[in-house]
C-alpha positions in Angstrom: -9.7 -0.4 7.0 -8.2 3.6 6.3 -5.6 2.1 4.0 -8.3 1.8 1.1 -8.1 5.7 1.1 -4.0 5.1 0.4 -3.7 2.2 -1.5 -0.7 1.7 -3.3 0.5 -1.8 -2.9 1.4 -4.5 -5.0 -0.9 -7.4 -5.1 -0.1 -11.0 -5.0 -1.5 -14.6 -5.0 -1.2 -17.2 -2.9 1.6 -19.0 -4.7 3.8 -16.3 -4.3 3.4 -16.6 -0.5 4.0 -20.3 -0.8 7.8 -19.8 -2.9 8.5 -16.9 -0.5 8.7 -18.9 3.0 12.3 -20.7 3.5 14.7 -22.8 5.7 15.0 -21.4 9.1 17.5 -18.4 9.6 18.8 -15.6 12.0 17.2 -12.4 11.3 19.8 -10.9 9.7 19.8 -8.2 6.6 21.4 -9.6 3.3 23.6 -7.1 1.3 22.2 -3.6 0.9 21.7 -2.9 -2.9 20.2 -0.7 -5.1 16.7 -0.7 -4.7 14.2 -1.5 -7.9 13.6 1.5 -10.0 10.1 3.2 -10.4 8.1 6.7 -10.4 9.5 8.8 -6.8 12.0 6.5 -5.9 15.2 8.3 -4.4 18.8 6.7 -6.0 20.4 6.3 -2.7 17.7 4.2 -1.3 18.9 1.0 -1.3 16.8 -2.5 -0.7 17.7 -5.8 1.7 15.6 -8.1 2.5 15.6 -10.3 5.6 14.3 -13.4 7.1 11.8 -13.3 10.4 10.0 -16.7 11.6 6.8 -17.3 10.2 5.5 -18.2 13.6 7.5 -16.5 16.5 5.9 -19.2 18.8 8.0 -21.9 16.7 10.9 -19.4 16.2 12.7 -22.4 14.9 10.9 -23.5 12.1 9.8 -21.5 8.3 11.0 -17.9 8.2 9.4 -15.3 5.5 11.3 -12.3 4.0 11.0 -8.4 4.9 11.8 -6.3 2.6 13.3 -3.1 4.3 15.3 0.4 2.8 17.0 2.7 3.9 19.0 5.9 2.7 21.8 7.0 4.8 22.7 10.0 6.9 24.8 12.3 4.4 26.3 13.6 7.2 28.3 10.6 9.1 29.8 12.5 12.2 25.9 13.3 13.1 24.5 10.3 12.7 22.6 9.2 15.9 20.7 6.0 14.6 17.9 5.0 12.4 14.8 6.4 12.1 12.3 4.0 11.3 9.0 4.9 9.5 6.0 2.4 10.0 3.4 2.9 7.6 -0.4 2.6 8.3 -3.4 1.0 6.7 -3.2 -1.4 8.5 -1.7 -3.4 5.2 -0.1 -0.2 4.0 3.2 -0.1 1.7 6.3 1.6 3.1 9.2 0.1 1.2 9.8 3.3 -0.5 9.0 5.8 2.3 12.4 6.9 2.8 12.6 8.4 -0.7 9.2 10.5 -0.5 9.8 11.7 2.8 13.6 12.2 2.1 11.9 15.5 0.1 10.0 17.1 3.1 12.1 16.3 6.2 14.4 18.8 8.0 18.1 18.7 6.7 18.7 18.8 11.0 16.6 15.1 11.8 18.4 14.0 8.0 22.0 14.6 9.3 21.1 12.6 12.6 19.3 9.5 11.1 19.4 7.1 8.5 15.6 7.1 7.0 14.1 3.4 7.0 11.4 1.9 5.6 9.8 -1.7 5.3 7.0 -3.8 3.8 5.2 -5.2 6.9 4.5 -9.1 6.5 2.4 -9.8 4.2 2.5 -6.5 2.1 4.4 -5.8 -1.2 7.4 -6.3 -1.2 7.2 -8.8 2.1 5.9 -12.2 1.6 2.6 -10.7 0.1 -0.9 -12.4 0.7 -3.9 -12.7 -1.0 -7.3 -13.6 -0.2 -7.8 -14.4 -4.2 -11.0 -12.4 -3.6 -13.6 -12.1 -6.4 -13.9 -8.7 -8.2 -17.7 -7.8 -6.5 -16.2 -8.6 -3.1 -13.4 -6.0 -4.1 -16.1 -3.1 -4.0 -14.6 0.1 -2.0 -18.4 -0.3 -0.4 -18.1 -3.9 0.7 -14.5 -3.0 2.0 -15.6 -1.1 4.2 -18.8 -2.6 5.5 -21.5 -0.2 4.4 -24.9 -1.0 4.8 -27.7 -1.7 1.9 -29.8 1.6 1.2 -32.4 0.4 3.0 -29.8 -0.4 6.3 -30.6 -3.5 6.0 -27.6 -5.7 6.3 -27.8 -9.2 5.5 -25.3 -8.6 2.3 -22.7 -7.4 4.4 -23.5 -10.6 6.5 -23.3 -13.0 3.3 -20.0 -10.5 2.0 -18.6 -11.3 5.0 -18.4 -14.9 5.7 -17.4 -15.3 1.9 -14.0 -13.2 2.8 -13.3 -15.5 5.8 -13.6 -18.6 3.4 -11.5 -16.9 0.6 -8.9 -16.2 3.3 -9.3 -19.2 5.3 -8.6 -21.2 1.4 -6.4 -19.2 -0.4 -4.4 -17.2 1.9 -1.6 -19.6 2.8 0.0 -20.1 6.4 0.9 -16.7 7.2 -2.7 -15.4 7.2 -2.4 -16.7 10.5 0.5 -14.8 11.5 -0.2 -11.5 10.3 -1.3 -9.1 13.8 0.6 -6.1 15.1 2.3 -8.2 18.2 4.2 -9.8 15.0 5.2 -6.7 13.4 6.6 -5.7 16.9 8.5 -8.8 16.6 9.4 -7.8 12.7 10.0 -4.2 13.6 12.9 -5.3 16.1 14.2 -8.1 13.7 15.0 -5.0 11.6 16.3 -3.5 14.4 18.7 -6.1 15.1 19.5 -6.8 11.6 20.7 -2.7 11.4 23.0 -3.4 14.6 21.3 -0.6 16.3 21.2 -1.4 20.4 18.2 1.5 20.4 15.4 2.3 17.9 13.7 5.7 17.0 10.6 5.7 15.0 8.2 7.4 13.3 4.5 5.8 13.2 1.7 7.2 11.5 -2.1 6.0 11.8 -2.4 2.2 12.0 1.8 2.6 12.5 1.0 4.6 16.1 -0.8 1.2 17.1 2.2 -0.6 16.3 4.9 2.0 17.3 2.8 1.3 20.4 3.1 -1.8 20.9 6.4 -2.3 20.2 7.4 0.3 23.0 4.9 -1.6 24.8 6.7 -4.9 24.4 10.3 -3.7 24.1 10.3 -0.4 25.5 14.5 -0.8 26.6 14.9 -0.5 23.2 13.1 2.6 22.0 15.0 5.5 21.6 12.9 8.8 20.4 9.3 7.4 19.5 7.0 9.9 17.6 3.0 8.6 17.0 1.3 11.1 14.2 -2.3 10.4 14.1 -3.7 8.1 16.9 -5.3 5.2 17.2 -7.6 4.6 20.4 -5.4 1.3 21.6 -8.2 0.2 23.9 -7.0 -3.7 24.5 -10.6 -4.7 24.2 -11.7 -3.7 20.7 -8.5 -2.8 19.3 -9.8 -2.4 15.6 -13.3 -2.5 16.3 -12.8 0.9 18.0 -11.2 2.2 14.9 -13.9 1.7 12.7 -16.6 2.8 15.2 -14.4 6.0 15.1 -15.3 6.8 12.0 -18.7 8.0 12.8 -16.6 11.0 15.6 -14.2 11.4 12.9 -16.4 12.5 9.7 -18.7 14.5 12.1 -15.5 16.3 13.6 -14.3 16.6 10.5 -17.1 17.8 7.8 -17.7 20.9 8.7 -14.0 21.9 7.5 -15.3 20.6 3.7 -18.5 22.1 4.6 -17.0 25.7 5.0 -15.0 25.6 2.3 -17.7 24.6 -0.2 -20.0 27.2 1.2 -17.3 30.1 0.4 -17.5 28.4 -3.5 -20.5 28.6 -3.3 -21.1 30.2 -7.0 -18.8 28.0 -8.6 -20.1 24.3 -6.8 -23.9 25.1 -5.9 -23.8 23.0 -2.9 -25.0 25.5 -0.6 -24.4 29.3 0.7 -23.4 28.4 4.6 -22.0 25.0 6.0 -25.0 24.1 7.3 -26.7 23.9 3.6 -23.3 22.0 2.4 -24.6 19.3 4.6 -28.0 18.9 3.7 -26.9 19.0 0.0 -24.6 16.3 1.0 -27.3 14.3 3.0 -30.1 14.4 0.4 -27.7 14.2 -2.8 -26.4 10.3 -0.7 -30.5 9.7 -0.2 -31.3 10.3 -3.7 -28.6 8.1 -5.4 -29.3 5.3 -2.9 -32.6 5.8 -4.7 -31.1 6.0 -8.3 -27.6 5.3 -8.3 -25.7 7.2 -11.3 -23.7 5.7 -14.3 -20.0 5.4 -13.4 -17.6 3.4 -15.7 -14.6 2.3 -14.4 -15.8 2.4 -10.7 -16.5 -0.9 -8.3 -19.5 -1.2 -8.4 -19.7 1.0 -11.6 -21.8 3.2 -10.2 -22.1 6.4 -8.3 -24.8 4.9 -5.4 -25.0 6.8 -2.2 -22.4 4.5 -0.2 -19.6 5.3 -2.9 -20.3 8.9 -2.3 -20.3 8.4 1.2 -17.1 6.8 1.2 -15.5 9.2 -1.4 -16.7 11.6 1.4 -14.7 9.9 3.9 -11.5 9.7 1.5 -11.7 13.3 0.8 -11.9 14.4 4.2 -8.0 13.1 4.6 -6.8 16.2 3.1 -7.8 19.7 2.6 -6.5 18.9 -1.1 -8.8 16.7 -1.7 -12.1 19.1 -1.3 -12.0 20.2 -5.1 -12.3 16.6 -6.1 -15.1 15.9 -4.0 -17.3 19.3 -4.8 -16.6 18.7 -8.1 -18.1 15.0 -8.0 -21.2 16.5 -6.2 -21.8 19.3 -9.1 -21.8 17.0 -11.8 -24.7 14.6 -9.9 -26.4 17.5 -9.2 -26.6 19.0 -12.3 -25.7 17.3 -15.8 -24.7 13.8 -14.4 -21.5 13.5 -16.5 -19.3 12.5 -13.3 -15.4 12.6 -13.7 -12.9 9.2 -14.2 -13.5 7.4 -11.0 -10.0 6.8 -9.2 -10.5 2.9 -8.1 -7.3 1.6 -6.9 -5.9 -1.4 -8.8 -7.6 -4.7 -8.4 -4.3 -6.1 -7.0 -3.7 -3.6 -4.7 -7.1 -4.2 -3.2 -6.4 -8.1 -2.8 -3.2 -7.3 -0.8 -4.8 -4.7 1.0 -7.8 -6.5 1.8 -5.8 -9.6 3.0 -3.5 -7.8 5.1 -5.8 -5.2 6.6 -8.7 -8.1 7.0 -6.1 -10.7 9.1 -4.3 -8.0 11.3 -7.9 -6.9 12.4 -9.0 -10.2 12.9 -6.1 -11.6 14.9 -5.6 -8.9 16.9 -8.8 -9.8 18.5 -12.3 -11.6 19.1 -15.0 -9.8 17.2 -18.5 -10.6 17.8 -20.9 -12.5 14.8 -24.4 -11.8 16.0 -26.2 -10.5 12.8 -29.2 -9.3 14.9 -27.2 -6.8 17.3 -25.4 -5.4 14.4 -28.4 -5.1 12.9 -29.6 -3.1 15.6 -26.1 -0.7 15.6 -26.1 -0.3 12.5 -30.4 1.4 12.6 -29.2 3.2 15.8 -26.1 5.4 14.1 -27.6 5.8 10.8 -30.2 8.0 12.5 -27.5 9.7 15.0 -24.2 9.8 12.6 -26.5 10.0 9.1 -22.7 10.9 7.2 -21.2 7.4 7.4 -24.9 5.8 7.5 -24.1 2.8 9.8 -20.6 1.6 8.4 -18.2 1.9 11.3 -20.5 -0.1 13.4 -21.7 -2.7 10.8 -19.9 -6.5 10.4 -17.2 -7.9 8.6 -15.2 -10.8 8.1 -13.7 -10.6 11.7 -17.1 -12.3 12.5 -16.6 -15.0 10.9 -12.9 -15.5 10.9 -11.4 -19.4 10.4 -8.8 -18.9 13.5 -9.0 -17.1 17.1 -6.4 -15.4 17.9 -3.1 -16.6 19.2 -2.8 -14.2 21.9 -4.9 -11.0 23.6 -4.3 -7.9 22.6 -1.4 -5.4 24.1 -2.3 -3.3 26.7 -0.2 -0.1 26.1 1.1 1.2 29.3 3.3 3.4 30.8 5.8 1.4 32.0 9.0 2.6 30.1 11.2 5.7 29.5 9.2 9.1 28.7 10.7 9.3 25.1 6.8 9.4 23.3 5.6 12.2 21.8 2.1 12.5 20.2 1.1 14.7 17.6 -2.9 14.9 16.4 -5.2 17.0 14.6 -8.2 18.5 16.1 -10.2 16.9 13.3 -8.9 13.9 11.7 -11.7 11.8 10.1 -10.2 8.9 10.2 -8.3 8.6 13.9 -10.5 11.5 15.9 -8.8 13.4 18.5 -10.8 12.0 21.4 -9.6 8.3 20.6 -5.8 9.8 20.6 -6.2 11.3 24.4 -6.9 7.7 25.0 -3.5 6.6 23.6 -2.2 9.5 25.4 -4.0 8.7 28.6 -2.5 4.8 28.4 1.1 5.8 27.8 0.9 8.2 31.2 4.4 9.7 31.9 5.9 8.3 29.2 4.3 10.6 26.9 3.4 13.7 26.1 1.3 15.6 23.1 0.9 18.0 21.0 -2.3 19.0 19.8 -2.9 20.6 16.3 -5.8 22.9 15.1 -6.0 21.4 12.0 -8.0 18.9 9.6 -7.5 16.0 7.5 -5.4 12.7 8.7 -1.4 13.2 9.0 0.3 15.7 11.3 4.2 16.0 11.2 5.3 17.9 8.0 1.7 17.3 5.9 -0.5 20.4 7.0 1.7 24.0 7.3 1.1 23.6 11.5 5.2 25.8 11.6 4.2 24.8 15.6 3.6 21.3 15.3 6.1 20.6 13.0 8.9 22.1 14.6 8.2 20.2 17.7 8.7 16.9 16.1 11.6 17.8 14.7 13.2 19.7 18.0 12.0 15.6 19.5 13.7 14.1 17.2 16.9 16.2 16.7 17.5 17.2 20.4 15.6 14.3 22.5 13.7 16.4 24.9 9.8 16.6 25.4 8.1 19.4 25.9 7.1 19.5 29.6 3.6 19.8 28.9 1.0 18.5 26.5 0.9 21.5 24.6 -1.9 23.4 21.7 -0.7 24.4 18.3 
């Protein structure tokens, strides 16, 4: 559940969900109006609401609301169409992403496209869902399934069952219809509502999988497709593989932090070389497993080994987070006086936990053997100590109340050659090895730009001029590189 690293959604109760389901309607946007104000919302951003089917297998039945936004090009004569921003997660909001990215996108791109955002179904302002979880079940070290300090998973199994039962009890009808296939159908509803024959889009993280599914289900309706920080599209595992890939991604990325900290040993005292920093981290995590430090405001209200591991994983998303992680480690090793915690609001966690869980569980069936998971965790804790077995542990999908209504999409090569993949070599969340599987699945439809950088997110995210130029050139000209390239 990578979205927990960047939570900013608005939570809601099941009552709000019930209120949002209305009579059947054609997929069409209402009139555009100014978006609700708030920090960072650009004055040019407009908002609208369109209705899409709750259940696409019963298209004449109830509908749900989908919140959509746009910033129109200031140069209509140069307009090509719309560039839809597909958010990550699953479960991350996207309604205000046009406001955030209009400040970064090159003028050539802004001249050619209306920049369009949306909250996916169940998220934020789009018929939001909640499972009504207890506070103890919103801990970041449960929402990603870290084993107990001794490697046991009995608590994970109990938590997983509680979450699945709570979602079945409190999630309302929409919880059964949140899936990647349905997100792709919602995207097509947005295309129709905007009056576009074809749609261009930029998907990031989970948005790459949603974008790949759209490009497979509706290939003739795609214009220019950018997939940034790519998920492994394995149709037999889907999100099970995304979770497992943390083992690879963190091992790929941690050396960047270790080298950075070693170069600043005089400031942080974590070790004079990368190997020493790694050992410092592992020892500190083990010490905190045995004797946690009080950490008011965190959930749980202590810095234990797993919360350090989760903080590390999130810090690896961007070099800008390295000082925070190094400072936390220094404080834990010396004074024990920890900096203020940055725990996401409970409402955001409620909404994200529900939508992320629903997407992952409704996309593909998960195994439910506690014994098999325990064996996997024991092996993984030895092979990948940085993540301590979390990526192969069990979660709510083992007990999900309904089986997936449809088989996962097998991303394939049928369709126009209009897909550009861009990928950091050292991504902690969507590792390069998984991105290569996405590249292979698309075949000659795609080209891939590999960027010698670390972190999660590539285009306009890490200052690599070669990578940024490759995406901008494609969006403005439509021409893919002749071959895959390295930047």
